py3Dmol code that shows the C-alpha trace and the ligand (Angstrom):
import py3Dmol

protein = """\
ATOM      1  CA  MET A   1     -36.984   1.608  20.881  1.00  0.00           C
ATOM      2  CA  LYS A   2     -39.761  -0.405  19.296  1.00  0.00           C
ATOM      3  CA  VAL A   3     -40.667   0.044  15.637  1.00  0.00           C
ATOM      4  CA  VAL A   4     -44.059  -1.005  14.287  1.00  0.00           C
ATOM      5  CA  MET A   5     -45.108  -0.617  10.668  1.00  0.00           C
ATOM      6  CA  THR A   6     -48.568  -0.310   9.118  1.00  0.00           C
ATOM      7  CA  ARG A   7     -47.461  -2.495   6.244  1.00  0.00           C
ATOM      8  CA  THR A   8     -44.279  -4.384   5.339  1.00  0.00           C
ATOM      9  CA  THR A   9     -45.378  -5.694   1.932  1.00  0.00           C
ATOM     10  CA  ASP A  10     -47.154  -4.264  -1.108  1.00  0.00           C
ATOM     11  CA  VAL A  11     -50.688  -4.397   0.332  1.00  0.00           C
ATOM     12  CA  TYR A  12     -53.489  -1.848   0.510  1.00  0.00           C
ATOM     13  CA  VAL A  13     -54.147  -0.423   3.973  1.00  0.00           C
ATOM     14  CA  GLY A  14     -56.934   2.168   4.473  1.00  0.00           C
ATOM     15  CA  LEU A  15     -56.054   5.552   5.954  1.00  0.00           C
ATOM     16  CA  ASN A  16     -58.143   5.138   9.135  1.00  0.00           C
ATOM     17  CA  GLU A  17     -56.823   1.589   9.505  1.00  0.00           C
ATOM     18  CA  ARG A  18     -53.272   2.990   9.576  1.00  0.00           C
ATOM     19  CA  ALA A  19     -54.160   5.418  12.345  1.00  0.00           C
ATOM     20  CA  TYR A  20     -56.089   2.806  14.368  1.00  0.00           C
ATOM     21  CA  PHE A  21     -53.101   0.435  14.059  1.00  0.00           C
ATOM     22  CA  ALA A  22     -50.846   3.085  15.625  1.00  0.00           C
ATOM     23  CA  ASN A  23     -53.428   3.732  18.398  1.00  0.00           C
ATOM     24  CA  ARG A  24     -53.798  -0.016  19.160  1.00  0.00           C
ATOM     25  CA  ASN A  25     -50.017  -0.377  19.383  1.00  0.00           C
ATOM     26  CA  LYS A  26     -49.875   2.593  21.758  1.00  0.00           C
ATOM     27  CA  ALA A  27     -47.249   4.257  19.586  1.00  0.00           C
ATOM     28  CA  ASP A  28     -45.547   7.350  21.031  1.00  0.00           C
ATOM     29  CA  LEU A  29     -44.958   8.782  17.580  1.00  0.00           C
ATOM     30  CA  PHE A  30     -46.462   8.220  14.125  1.00  0.00           C
ATOM     31  CA  VAL A  31     -44.622   9.161  10.928  1.00  0.00           C
ATOM     32  CA  SER A  32     -46.112   8.675   7.456  1.00  0.00           C
ATOM     33  CA  TYR A  33     -43.760   8.779   4.421  1.00  0.00           C
ATOM     34  CA  HIS A  34     -44.713   9.947   0.952  1.00  0.00           C
ATOM     35  CA  LEU A  35     -43.383  11.159  -2.377  1.00  0.00           C
ATOM     36  CA  ASN A  36     -45.106  14.125  -3.934  1.00  0.00           C
ATOM     37  CA  ALA A  37     -46.522  14.552  -7.450  1.00  0.00           C
ATOM     38  CA  ALA A  38     -47.603  17.688  -9.294  1.00  0.00           C
ATOM     39  CA  THR A  39     -46.468  19.561 -12.395  1.00  0.00           C
ATOM     40  CA  ALA A  40     -43.025  18.805 -13.796  1.00  0.00           C
ATOM     41  CA  THR A  41     -41.650  21.965 -12.196  1.00  0.00           C
ATOM     42  CA  ALA A  42     -42.838  21.671  -8.592  1.00  0.00           C
ATOM     43  CA  TYR A  43     -40.039  20.739  -6.176  1.00  0.00           C
ATOM     44  CA  GLY A  44     -39.083  20.567  -2.524  1.00  0.00           C
ATOM     45  CA  TYR A  45     -39.403  18.787   0.809  1.00  0.00           C
ATOM     46  CA  GLU A  46     -42.282  19.484   3.225  1.00  0.00           C
ATOM     47  CA  ASP A  47     -43.777  17.993   6.352  1.00  0.00           C
ATOM     48  CA  PHE A  48     -47.253  18.190   7.885  1.00  0.00           C
ATOM     49  CA  THR A  49     -49.003  18.018  11.207  1.00  0.00           C
ATOM     50  CA  TYR A  50     -52.696  18.291  11.993  1.00  0.00           C
ATOM     51  CA  PRO A  51     -53.906  21.931  12.170  1.00  0.00           C
ATOM     52  CA  THR A  52     -54.703  21.821  15.878  1.00  0.00           C
ATOM     53  CA  GLN A  53     -51.662  20.470  17.674  1.00  0.00           C
ATOM     54  CA  ASN A  54     -50.588  20.131  21.269  1.00  0.00           C
ATOM     55  CA  LYS A  55     -47.257  21.357  22.586  1.00  0.00           C
ATOM     56  CA  ALA A  56     -45.655  17.950  22.389  1.00  0.00           C
ATOM     57  CA  THR A  57     -46.477  17.698  18.684  1.00  0.00           C
ATOM     58  CA  ILE A  58     -45.270  21.216  17.914  1.00  0.00           C
ATOM     59  CA  ASN A  59     -41.984  20.845  19.785  1.00  0.00           C
ATOM     60  CA  SER A  60     -41.111  17.340  18.606  1.00  0.00           C
ATOM     61  CA  ARG A  61     -42.032  18.264  15.020  1.00  0.00           C
ATOM     62  CA  ASN A  62     -39.679  21.247  15.197  1.00  0.00           C
ATOM     63  CA  ILE A  63     -36.943  18.841  16.335  1.00  0.00           C
ATOM     64  CA  TYR A  64     -37.767  16.415  13.480  1.00  0.00           C
ATOM     65  CA  HIS A  65     -37.798  19.198  10.912  1.00  0.00           C
ATOM     66  CA  GLY A  66     -34.521  20.618  12.199  1.00  0.00           C
ATOM     67  CA  ALA A  67     -32.896  17.179  11.891  1.00  0.00           C
ATOM     68  CA  ILE A  68     -33.687  17.085   8.162  1.00  0.00           C
ATOM     69  CA  LEU A  69     -32.123  20.429   7.278  1.00  0.00           C
ATOM     70  CA  PRO A  70     -28.512  19.199   6.827  1.00  0.00           C
ATOM     71  CA  ALA A  71     -29.726  16.598   4.307  1.00  0.00           C
ATOM     72  CA  LEU A  72     -31.729  19.228   2.426  1.00  0.00           C
ATOM     73  CA  ARG A  73     -28.614  21.363   2.218  1.00  0.00           C
ATOM     74  CA  ALA A  74     -26.426  18.452   1.168  1.00  0.00           C
ATOM     75  CA  LEU A  75     -28.868  17.477  -1.597  1.00  0.00           C
ATOM     76  CA  GLN A  76     -29.629  21.079  -2.544  1.00  0.00           C
ATOM     77  CA  GLN A  77     -33.278  20.333  -2.004  1.00  0.00           C
ATOM     78  CA  PHE A  78     -35.702  23.195  -1.514  1.00  0.00           C
ATOM     79  CA  ASN A  79     -37.481  23.370   1.854  1.00  0.00           C
ATOM     80  CA  ARG A  80     -41.222  24.065   1.380  1.00  0.00           C
ATOM     81  CA  GLY A  81     -41.448  24.196   5.128  1.00  0.00           C
ATOM     82  CA  LYS A  82     -43.569  23.057   8.061  1.00  0.00           C
ATOM     83  CA  LYS A  83     -47.212  22.807   7.027  1.00  0.00           C
ATOM     84  CA  VAL A  84     -50.539  21.713   8.487  1.00  0.00           C
ATOM     85  CA  ALA A  85     -53.245  19.652   6.788  1.00  0.00           C
ATOM     86  CA  ASN A  86     -56.397  17.757   7.754  1.00  0.00           C
ATOM     87  CA  PHE A  87     -55.046  14.381   6.651  1.00  0.00           C
ATOM     88  CA  ALA A  88     -56.848  11.293   8.043  1.00  0.00           C
ATOM     89  CA  VAL A  89     -53.674   9.680   9.399  1.00  0.00           C
ATOM     90  CA  LEU A  90     -52.866  12.888  11.289  1.00  0.00           C
ATOM     91  CA  ARG A  91     -56.439  13.426  12.487  1.00  0.00           C
ATOM     92  CA  GLU A  92     -57.226   9.875  13.672  1.00  0.00           C
ATOM     93  CA  THR A  93     -53.969   9.158  15.498  1.00  0.00           C
ATOM     94  CA  ASN A  94     -53.835   9.655  19.283  1.00  0.00           C
ATOM     95  CA  MET A  95     -50.116  10.494  19.412  1.00  0.00           C
ATOM     96  CA  PRO A  96     -47.891  13.196  17.833  1.00  0.00           C
ATOM     97  CA  ALA A  97     -48.089  12.476  14.108  1.00  0.00           C
ATOM     98  CA  TYR A  98     -46.244  13.844  11.080  1.00  0.00           C
ATOM     99  CA  LEU A  99     -46.649  13.299   7.365  1.00  0.00           C
ATOM    100  CA  ILE A 100     -43.464  13.640   5.341  1.00  0.00           C
ATOM    101  CA  GLU A 101     -43.356  14.519   1.647  1.00  0.00           C
ATOM    102  CA  LEU A 102     -39.767  13.679   0.669  1.00  0.00           C
ATOM    103  CA  GLY A 103     -39.972  15.443  -2.677  1.00  0.00           C
ATOM    104  CA  PHE A 104     -41.600  15.449  -6.107  1.00  0.00           C
ATOM    105  CA  ILE A 105     -40.899  12.463  -8.317  1.00  0.00           C
ATOM    106  CA  THR A 106     -42.689  14.305 -11.152  1.00  0.00           C
ATOM    107  CA  ASN A 107     -39.693  16.689 -11.242  1.00  0.00           C
ATOM    108  CA  ALA A 108     -36.789  15.175 -13.188  1.00  0.00           C
ATOM    109  CA  SER A 109     -34.131  16.717 -10.999  1.00  0.00           C
ATOM    110  CA  GLU A 110     -35.760  15.794  -7.717  1.00  0.00           C
ATOM    111  CA  TYR A 111     -36.576  12.322  -8.985  1.00  0.00           C
ATOM    112  CA  ASN A 112     -32.844  11.762  -9.553  1.00  0.00           C
ATOM    113  CA  THR A 113     -31.973  13.229  -6.176  1.00  0.00           C
ATOM    114  CA  ILE A 114     -34.396  11.060  -4.210  1.00  0.00           C
ATOM    115  CA  VAL A 115     -34.786   7.859  -6.146  1.00  0.00           C
ATOM    116  CA  GLY A 116     -31.100   7.483  -7.019  1.00  0.00           C
ATOM    117  CA  GLN A 117     -29.229   4.966  -4.893  1.00  0.00           C
ATOM    118  CA  THR A 118     -26.591   7.577  -4.017  1.00  0.00           C
ATOM    119  CA  ASN A 119     -28.882   9.487  -1.698  1.00  0.00           C
ATOM    120  CA  PHE A 120     -31.283   6.746  -0.544  1.00  0.00           C
ATOM    121  CA  GLU A 121     -29.121   5.689   2.420  1.00  0.00           C
ATOM    122  CA  LEU A 122     -28.364   9.290   3.411  1.00  0.00           C
ATOM    123  CA  LEU A 123     -32.089  10.075   3.480  1.00  0.00           C
ATOM    124  CA  ALA A 124     -32.923   6.914   5.420  1.00  0.00           C
ATOM    125  CA  GLN A 125     -30.211   7.645   7.992  1.00  0.00           C
ATOM    126  CA  THR A 126     -31.379  11.234   8.270  1.00  0.00           C
ATOM    127  CA  HIS A 127     -35.020  10.284   8.884  1.00  0.00           C
ATOM    128  CA  ALA A 128     -34.091   7.482  11.302  1.00  0.00           C
ATOM    129  CA  SER A 129     -32.049   9.988  13.288  1.00  0.00           C
ATOM    130  CA  ALA A 130     -34.917  12.520  13.172  1.00  0.00           C
ATOM    131  CA  ILE A 131     -37.265   9.860  14.637  1.00  0.00           C
ATOM    132  CA  LYS A 132     -34.797   9.163  17.474  1.00  0.00           C
ATOM    133  CA  GLN A 133     -34.468  12.885  18.219  1.00  0.00           C
ATOM    134  CA  ALA A 134     -38.231  13.439  18.164  1.00  0.00           C
ATOM    135  CA  LEU A 135     -38.843  10.491  20.531  1.00  0.00           C
ATOM    136  CA  ALA A 136     -36.148  11.813  22.882  1.00  0.00           C
ATOM    137  CA  ASN A 137     -37.839  15.224  22.782  1.00  0.00           C
ATOM    138  CA  LEU A 138     -41.151  13.544  23.711  1.00  0.00           C
ATOM    139  CA  GLY A 139     -39.399  12.012  26.739  1.00  0.00           C
ATOM    140  CA  LYS A 140     -39.737   8.536  25.191  1.00  0.00           C
ATOM    141  CA  PRO A 141     -36.272   7.608  23.913  1.00  0.00           C
ATOM    142  CA  ASN A 142     -37.166   3.919  24.294  1.00  0.00           C
ATOM    143  CA  GLY A 143     -40.728   4.336  23.150  1.00  0.00           C
ATOM    144  CA  THR A 144     -42.638   2.977  20.172  1.00  0.00           C
ATOM    145  CA  VAL A 145     -42.622   4.638  16.777  1.00  0.00           C
ATOM    146  CA  CYS A 146     -45.186   3.684  14.162  1.00  0.00           C
ATOM    147  CA  VAL A 147     -43.639   4.064  10.710  1.00  0.00           C
ATOM    148  CA  ASP A 148     -46.192   4.329   7.897  1.00  0.00           C
ATOM    149  CA  PRO A 149     -45.232   3.726   4.282  1.00  0.00           C
ATOM    150  CA  GLY A 150     -48.002   5.519   2.347  1.00  0.00           C
ATOM    151  CA  HIS A 151     -50.200   3.789  -0.270  1.00  0.00           C
ATOM    152  CA  GLY A 152     -49.641   0.140  -1.372  1.00  0.00           C
ATOM    153  CA  GLY A 153     -51.479  -2.590  -3.226  1.00  0.00           C
ATOM    154  CA  ARG A 154     -54.222  -1.256  -5.527  1.00  0.00           C
ATOM    155  CA  ASP A 155     -53.113   2.285  -4.585  1.00  0.00           C
ATOM    156  CA  PRO A 156     -49.604   2.892  -6.032  1.00  0.00           C
ATOM    157  CA  GLY A 157     -49.582   6.598  -5.062  1.00  0.00           C
ATOM    158  CA  ALA A 158     -47.528   8.913  -7.312  1.00  0.00           C
ATOM    159  CA  VAL A 159     -46.150   7.300 -10.459  1.00  0.00           C
ATOM    160  CA  SER A 160     -43.341   8.835 -12.494  1.00  0.00           C
ATOM    161  CA  ARG A 161     -41.077   7.223 -15.080  1.00  0.00           C
ATOM    162  CA  GLY A 162     -42.575   3.837 -14.190  1.00  0.00           C
ATOM    163  CA  TYR A 163     -41.564   4.261 -10.541  1.00  0.00           C
ATOM    164  CA  THR A 164     -44.211   4.174  -7.817  1.00  0.00           C
ATOM    165  CA  GLU A 165     -44.379   6.070  -4.572  1.00  0.00           C
ATOM    166  CA  ALA A 166     -45.743   2.965  -2.829  1.00  0.00           C
ATOM    167  CA  ALA A 167     -42.676   0.899  -3.746  1.00  0.00           C
ATOM    168  CA  TYR A 168     -40.227   3.644  -2.784  1.00  0.00           C
ATOM    169  CA  VAL A 169     -41.681   4.473   0.620  1.00  0.00           C
ATOM    170  CA  LEU A 170     -41.878   0.769   1.505  1.00  0.00           C
ATOM    171  CA  ARG A 171     -38.191   0.255   0.689  1.00  0.00           C
ATOM    172  CA  PHE A 172     -37.404   3.517   2.496  1.00  0.00           C
ATOM    173  CA  THR A 173     -39.283   2.729   5.709  1.00  0.00           C
ATOM    174  CA  LEU A 174     -37.959  -0.828   5.858  1.00  0.00           C
ATOM    175  CA  ARG A 175     -34.448   0.637   5.777  1.00  0.00           C
ATOM    176  CA  ILE A 176     -35.397   3.186   8.461  1.00  0.00           C
ATOM    177  CA  ARG A 177     -36.592   0.295  10.663  1.00  0.00           C
ATOM    178  CA  GLU A 178     -33.312  -1.578  10.134  1.00  0.00           C
ATOM    179  CA  ILE A 179     -31.299   1.503  11.116  1.00  0.00           C
ATOM    180  CA  LEU A 180     -33.469   2.169  14.183  1.00  0.00           C
ATOM    181  CA  GLN A 181     -33.053  -1.476  15.226  1.00  0.00           C
ATOM    182  CA  GLY A 182     -29.272  -1.107  15.120  1.00  0.00           C
ATOM    183  CA  ALA A 183     -28.230  -2.005  11.567  1.00  0.00           C
ATOM    184  CA  LYS A 184     -24.918  -0.402  10.751  1.00  0.00           C
ATOM    185  CA  PRO A 185     -25.407   2.577   8.445  1.00  0.00           C
ATOM    186  CA  ILE A 186     -23.691   1.935   5.099  1.00  0.00           C
ATOM    187  CA  ALA A 187     -21.708   4.599   3.354  1.00  0.00           C
ATOM    188  CA  PRO A 188     -23.877   6.071   0.591  1.00  0.00           C
ATOM    189  CA  ILE A 189     -23.286   4.112  -2.595  1.00  0.00           C
ATOM    190  CA  LYS A 190     -21.976   6.210  -5.423  1.00  0.00           C
ATOM    191  CA  ASP A 191     -23.932   5.903  -8.647  1.00  0.00           C
ATOM    192  CA  LYS A 192     -21.722   4.148 -11.206  1.00  0.00           C
ATOM    193  CA  LYS A 193     -23.003   6.101 -14.154  1.00  0.00           C
ATOM    194  CA  GLU A 194     -21.488   9.505 -14.865  1.00  0.00           C
ATOM    195  CA  ALA A 195     -23.463  12.675 -14.375  1.00  0.00           C
ATOM    196  CA  VAL A 196     -25.979  13.024 -17.204  1.00  0.00           C
ATOM    197  CA  THR A 197     -24.824  15.497 -19.866  1.00  0.00           C
ATOM    198  CA  MET A 198     -27.659  17.187 -21.669  1.00  0.00           C
ATOM    199  CA  LEU A 199     -26.277  20.652 -22.406  1.00  0.00           C
ATOM    200  CA  ASN A 200     -23.156  22.055 -23.992  1.00  0.00           C
ATOM    201  CA  SER A 201     -21.155  24.796 -22.229  1.00  0.00           C
ATOM    202  CA  THR A 202     -22.995  27.581 -24.070  1.00  0.00           C
ATOM    203  CA  GLY A 203     -26.369  26.169 -23.072  1.00  0.00           C
ATOM    204  CA  ARG A 204     -25.293  25.901 -19.436  1.00  0.00           C
ATOM    205  CA  LYS A 205     -24.002  29.457 -19.477  1.00  0.00           C
ATOM    206  CA  GLU A 206     -27.233  30.762 -20.985  1.00  0.00           C
ATOM    207  CA  ILE A 207     -29.444  29.047 -18.457  1.00  0.00           C
ATOM    208  CA  ARG A 208     -27.257  30.225 -15.539  1.00  0.00           C
ATOM    209  CA  GLU A 209     -27.604  33.786 -16.838  1.00  0.00           C
ATOM    210  CA  LEU A 210     -31.374  33.334 -17.256  1.00  0.00           C
ATOM    211  CA  LEU A 211     -31.656  32.114 -13.638  1.00  0.00           C
ATOM    212  CA  LYS A 212     -29.758  35.157 -12.377  1.00  0.00           C
ATOM    213  CA  LYS A 213     -32.037  37.480 -14.379  1.00  0.00           C
ATOM    214  CA  ALA A 214     -35.132  35.623 -13.080  1.00  0.00           C
ATOM    215  CA  ARG A 215     -33.804  35.955  -9.575  1.00  0.00           C
ATOM    216  CA  ALA A 216     -33.266  39.703  -9.998  1.00  0.00           C
ATOM    217  CA  ALA A 217     -36.801  40.001 -11.317  1.00  0.00           C
ATOM    218  CA  GLY A 218     -38.186  38.117  -8.291  1.00  0.00           C
ATOM    219  CA  ILE A 219     -39.410  35.162 -10.393  1.00  0.00           C
ATOM    220  CA  ILE A 220     -37.308  32.630  -8.447  1.00  0.00           C
ATOM    221  CA  ASP A 221     -36.346  32.656  -4.803  1.00  0.00           C
ATOM    222  CA  ALA A 222     -33.188  34.727  -4.233  1.00  0.00           C
ATOM    223  CA  LYS A 223     -32.401  33.118  -0.917  1.00  0.00           C
ATOM    224  CA  TYR A 224     -32.516  29.626  -2.407  1.00  0.00           C
ATOM    225  CA  HIS A 225     -30.891  30.203  -5.817  1.00  0.00           C
ATOM    226  CA  THR A 226     -27.625  31.762  -4.645  1.00  0.00           C
ATOM    227  CA  ASP A 227     -24.708  32.396  -7.039  1.00  0.00           C
ATOM    228  CA  ASP A 228     -22.897  29.494  -5.472  1.00  0.00           C
ATOM    229  CA  LYS A 229     -25.781  27.080  -6.104  1.00  0.00           C
ATOM    230  CA  ILE A 230     -26.455  28.317  -9.626  1.00  0.00           C
ATOM    231  CA  ALA A 231     -22.778  27.704 -10.458  1.00  0.00           C
ATOM    232  CA  LYS A 232     -23.044  24.092  -9.202  1.00  0.00           C
ATOM    233  CA  TYR A 233     -26.403  23.038 -10.688  1.00  0.00           C
ATOM    234  CA  ASN A 234     -26.091  20.004 -12.942  1.00  0.00           C
ATOM    235  CA  ASP A 235     -27.739  19.829 -16.341  1.00  0.00           C
ATOM    236  CA  ILE A 236     -30.932  18.252 -15.039  1.00  0.00           C
ATOM    237  CA  GLN A 237     -31.313  20.909 -12.395  1.00  0.00           C
ATOM    238  CA  LEU A 238     -30.608  23.708 -14.846  1.00  0.00           C
ATOM    239  CA  LEU A 239     -33.230  22.399 -17.289  1.00  0.00           C
ATOM    240  CA  SER A 240     -35.716  21.892 -14.529  1.00  0.00           C
ATOM    241  CA  TYR A 241     -35.313  25.395 -13.087  1.00  0.00           C
ATOM    242  CA  GLN A 242     -35.366  26.873 -16.565  1.00  0.00           C
ATOM    243  CA  ALA A 243     -38.719  25.171 -17.104  1.00  0.00           C
ATOM    244  CA  ALA A 244     -39.900  26.589 -13.773  1.00  0.00           C
ATOM    245  CA  VAL A 245     -39.038  30.115 -14.904  1.00  0.00           C
ATOM    246  CA  VAL A 246     -40.696  29.710 -18.277  1.00  0.00           C
ATOM    247  CA  ASN A 247     -43.751  28.181 -16.647  1.00  0.00           C
ATOM    248  CA  ARG A 248     -44.145  31.053 -14.201  1.00  0.00           C
ATOM    249  CA  GLU A 249     -43.669  33.629 -16.948  1.00  0.00           C
ATOM    250  CA  PHE A 250     -46.533  32.138 -18.962  1.00  0.00           C
ATOM    251  CA  LYS A 251     -49.008  32.109 -16.098  1.00  0.00           C
TER     252      LYS A 251
END
"""
ligand_1 = """\
1
ZN
Zn -48.543 9.859 -0.964
"""
view = py3Dmol.view(width=600, height=400)
view.addModel(protein, "pdb")
view.setStyle({"model": 0}, {"cartoon": {"style": "trace"}})
view.addModel(ligand_1, "xyz")
view.setStyle({"model": 1}, {"stick": {}})
view.zoomTo()
view.show()
């Protein structure tokens, strides 16, 4: 397998330029990586294809999406699903193309999940494996993938807590390339610092009860916020979901 990248340093590359680069390199697959930004309470993973897609794109994207599910479950990350959008990099590319939104760095809980070193390697391994599976599905197991770290240079992308999307996706895609080129996966590194404690036991209990009430009232997703998950949410997740409930109630 050959891996080409639209940028390997912190430089600005235009959207059309990224697509034309993939076309010139005759890539068999194009994958653009991003972090999302919105209100403090938005959360979840999602991926995109262009609205009009051929069979190869639909099928290989289903394979890619399916390959991500175990990681979403492991990280208790919400799946916003398979979406379509008229993004330039999806429109101007000649090959099956996906745009991946790994999660919202504007959400404290998701920021910790994604940006923390503990999960970085797991996510990189997961997406490297998804690329391999998608290429195999396209009948091009030894083909060329164009990996696109979004933003860069004068365009930092989403910024949260001083961290930029451009820096993250560059580090992330460089690691994906290493793994695809045969680097040994490393065991995910455990964060040295202890879990952040922000609530006392009464506070935790109260928020868990609030989430169950909100679930019964249809304010939060019953399929996602199961009893088992609510019991395991850490303090950051509890506060974040509490804020989501409050936010929805005030709308
Ligand atoms: Zn982006």
